C-alpha positions as CSV (number, residue, x, y, z in Angstrom):
1,M,-23.4,68.4,-87.2
2,S,-21.6,65.2,-86.4
3,R,-17.8,65.0,-87.0
4,I,-17.7,61.2,-87.4
5,T,-19.6,59.4,-90.1
6,A,-22.2,56.8,-89.2
7,Q,-20.0,54.0,-90.7
8,E,-17.0,55.2,-88.7
9,T,-19.1,55.0,-85.5
10,I,-20.4,51.6,-86.3
11,S,-16.9,50.3,-87.2
12,S,-15.4,51.7,-84.0
13,L,-17.9,50.1,-81.8
14,L,-17.7,46.8,-83.5
15,H,-13.9,46.9,-83.3
16,T,-13.5,48.0,-79.6
17,R,-16.7,46.1,-78.4
18,F,-17.2,48.4,-75.4
19,L,-19.2,51.6,-75.1
20,P,-18.5,53.8,-72.0
21,L,-21.5,55.6,-70.7
22,F,-21.2,58.3,-68.1
23,N,-22.7,61.5,-66.7
24,V,-21.9,64.0,-64.0
25,A,-22.7,67.8,-63.9
26,D,-19.0,68.7,-63.9
27,A,-17.6,68.9,-67.4
28,D,-14.0,68.7,-66.2
29,V,-14.7,65.3,-64.6
30,C,-16.3,64.2,-67.8
31,K,-13.2,65.3,-69.7
32,H,-11.0,63.2,-67.4
33,I,-13.2,60.2,-68.0
34,I,-13.1,60.7,-71.7
35,R,-9.3,61.0,-71.7
36,S,-9.0,57.8,-69.7
37,S,-11.3,56.0,-72.1
38,Y,-9.5,57.3,-75.1
39,A,-6.1,56.4,-73.7
40,A,-7.4,52.9,-73.0
41,G,-8.2,52.5,-76.7
42,L,-11.9,53.2,-76.8
43,R,-13.3,55.2,-79.7
44,T,-16.9,55.6,-78.8
45,F,-18.3,57.4,-75.7
46,E,-21.9,58.1,-74.5
47,L,-22.8,61.0,-72.3
48,T,-26.1,60.1,-70.7
49,N,-28.8,62.7,-70.7
50,R,-29.9,62.1,-67.1
51,D,-30.1,65.6,-65.6
52,S,-30.7,69.2,-66.5
53,S,-26.9,69.9,-66.9
54,A,-26.3,67.2,-69.6
55,Y,-26.8,69.6,-72.5
56,R,-24.5,72.2,-71.1
57,V,-21.8,69.6,-70.3
58,F,-22.2,68.1,-73.8
59,C,-21.7,71.4,-75.5
60,E,-18.4,71.9,-73.5
61,L,-17.3,68.4,-74.4
62,V,-17.6,68.7,-78.2
63,P,-14.7,71.2,-78.7
64,F,-12.6,69.3,-76.2
65,V,-13.1,66.0,-78.1
66,E,-12.4,67.7,-81.4
67,A,-9.1,69.0,-80.0
68,E,-7.9,66.1,-77.8
69,C,-9.7,63.0,-79.0
70,P,-10.1,63.4,-82.7
71,E,-11.0,59.8,-83.5
72,L,-13.7,59.6,-80.8
73,S,-17.3,59.3,-81.7
74,L,-19.2,61.2,-79.0
75,G,-22.9,60.3,-78.6
76,V,-25.7,61.0,-76.2
77,G,-27.8,58.5,-74.3
78,T,-31.1,58.4,-72.5
79,V,-32.8,60.3,-75.4
80,T,-36.5,59.4,-75.6
81,D,-37.9,61.9,-78.1
82,R,-37.2,63.6,-81.4
83,E,-36.9,67.1,-80.0
84,T,-34.2,66.1,-77.5
85,A,-32.3,64.1,-80.2
86,E,-32.4,67.1,-82.6
87,K,-31.1,69.4,-79.9
88,F,-28.1,67.2,-79.2
89,L,-27.5,66.5,-82.9
90,D,-27.4,70.3,-83.6
91,A,-24.8,70.5,-80.8
92,G,-22.6,67.8,-82.5
93,A,-23.7,64.4,-81.4
94,D,-22.3,61.6,-83.5
95,F,-24.9,59.0,-82.4
96,I,-28.0,58.7,-80.2
97,V,-28.8,56.0,-77.7
98,A,-32.1,55.4,-75.9
99,P,-33.6,53.1,-73.3
100,I,-36.6,52.6,-75.6
101,F,-37.5,52.7,-79.3
102,D,-39.0,56.0,-80.5
103,A,-40.1,56.5,-84.1
104,G,-39.5,60.2,-84.1
105,T,-36.0,59.8,-82.8
106,L,-35.3,57.2,-85.5
107,E,-36.6,59.7,-88.1
108,I,-34.3,62.6,-87.2
109,C,-31.3,60.2,-86.9
110,R,-32.1,59.0,-90.5
111,E,-32.4,62.6,-91.7
112,R,-29.0,63.4,-90.2
113,Y,-27.3,60.1,-91.2
114,V,-26.3,59.2,-87.6
115,P,-26.7,55.9,-85.9
116,Y,-29.6,55.4,-83.5
117,I,-29.2,52.7,-80.9
118,P,-32.7,52.1,-79.3
119,G,-33.3,50.1,-76.2
120,C,-35.3,46.9,-76.5
121,F,-36.2,44.0,-74.3
122,S,-38.2,41.4,-76.2
123,P,-37.3,39.5,-79.4
124,S,-40.0,41.3,-81.3
125,E,-38.7,44.7,-80.1
126,L,-35.1,43.8,-81.1
127,F,-36.2,42.6,-84.5
128,H,-38.5,45.6,-85.2
129,A,-35.6,48.0,-84.4
130,H,-33.2,46.1,-86.6
131,R,-35.7,46.0,-89.5
132,S,-36.3,49.8,-89.1
133,G,-32.7,50.3,-90.0
134,C,-30.8,50.4,-86.7
135,A,-27.3,49.1,-87.1
136,F,-27.2,48.3,-83.4
137,V,-30.0,47.4,-81.0
138,K,-29.5,48.0,-77.3
139,L,-30.6,45.2,-74.9
140,F,-31.8,46.9,-71.8
141,P,-31.6,46.0,-69.0
142,A,-29.1,43.4,-70.1
143,G,-28.1,42.3,-66.6
144,T,-31.7,41.3,-65.8
145,L,-31.7,38.9,-68.8
146,G,-28.2,37.5,-68.9
147,P,-25.9,36.0,-71.6
148,D,-28.1,33.0,-72.2
149,Y,-31.0,35.3,-73.3
150,V,-28.6,36.8,-75.9
151,K,-27.5,33.4,-77.1
152,N,-31.1,32.3,-77.6
153,I,-32.0,35.5,-79.5
154,I,-28.9,35.4,-81.7
155,A,-29.5,31.7,-82.7
156,P,-32.6,32.5,-84.9
157,M,-31.6,36.1,-85.6
158,P,-27.8,36.2,-86.2
159,Q,-28.1,39.5,-88.1
160,L,-28.8,41.4,-84.9
161,K,-25.9,43.5,-83.5
162,I,-26.8,43.8,-79.8
163,V,-25.3,46.2,-77.3
164,G,-25.9,45.1,-73.8
165,T,-26.2,47.8,-71.0
166,G,-27.7,47.9,-67.6
167,G,-26.5,45.7,-64.7
168,V,-23.5,44.1,-66.6
169,Q,-20.6,43.0,-64.5
170,F,-17.1,43.4,-65.8
171,D,-15.0,40.6,-64.3
172,E,-13.3,38.5,-66.9
173,A,-15.7,35.5,-66.6
174,S,-18.8,37.7,-67.1
175,V,-17.4,39.6,-70.1
176,K,-16.3,36.4,-71.8
177,S,-19.7,34.8,-71.3
178,W,-21.4,37.8,-73.0
179,F,-19.2,37.7,-76.0
180,S,-19.4,33.9,-76.2
181,A,-23.2,34.3,-76.3
182,G,-22.8,36.5,-79.4
183,I,-23.3,40.0,-78.1
184,A,-21.6,42.7,-80.3
185,A,-20.7,45.2,-77.5
186,L,-21.2,46.0,-73.9
187,G,-21.9,49.3,-72.2
188,I,-19.5,50.2,-69.4
189,G,-21.0,52.3,-66.6
190,S,-21.0,52.7,-62.9
191,S,-19.2,49.3,-62.2
192,V,-16.0,50.9,-63.6
193,F,-16.7,54.6,-63.1
194,T,-17.4,54.1,-59.4
195,K,-18.3,56.9,-56.9
196,D,-15.2,56.0,-54.9
197,R,-12.8,56.4,-57.8
198,L,-14.5,59.7,-58.8
199,S,-14.3,61.1,-55.3
200,R,-10.6,60.3,-55.2
201,K,-10.1,61.5,-58.8
202,D,-8.4,58.2,-59.5
203,Y,-8.6,58.3,-63.3
204,A,-5.4,56.2,-63.6
205,A,-7.3,53.3,-62.0
206,I,-10.2,53.8,-64.4
207,E,-7.9,53.8,-67.4
208,A,-6.1,50.7,-66.1
209,D,-9.4,48.9,-65.6
210,L,-10.6,49.8,-69.0
211,K,-7.4,48.5,-70.6
212,A,-7.7,45.2,-68.7
213,I,-11.4,44.8,-69.7
214,M,-10.6,45.3,-73.4
215,T,-8.2,42.3,-73.3
216,Y,-10.9,39.9,-72.1
């Protein structure tokens, strides 16, 4: 059962405007990344379900977050079916993210009163997900489409709250262009959580980078 209400998750993401997304098989590394994100001021975090260890790692993260990051909404990404969503929700997920839209996943998220952020590409997909009750819709892969695409979507459909992930760059000019286009939030991934920083365990650099990005 989720610790954080749906409205708290929605408000947190709208306020901070960035959603870190991360996954490695080592729960201790994930804890360091979550600490760095939390210290930087972020209050939502997505563990991506991209390997067989993700569920085990997530189960280790839930009590850690409860104890050390009590205001953090901890979600799970790369969820493409109802069964997987239900498993993570039972383990304590506060929200679910997907690269696609799946009716079964939407249904279980509605039953549990947690936000579902489905991945969409076309204007019709984005609108359909919003009309189905999704507070946020994920534009994926956002980097392929760019800020102008978001601007052109938002113009006739300003009610959409779009989270852009996939191929987004996090220099100041790029971030500002996305927000000027009307995007609600951006997913932060491998461009900040780099292999080099992870290999050096340079969590201070990650925290500093996140703090800088949040000022853009």
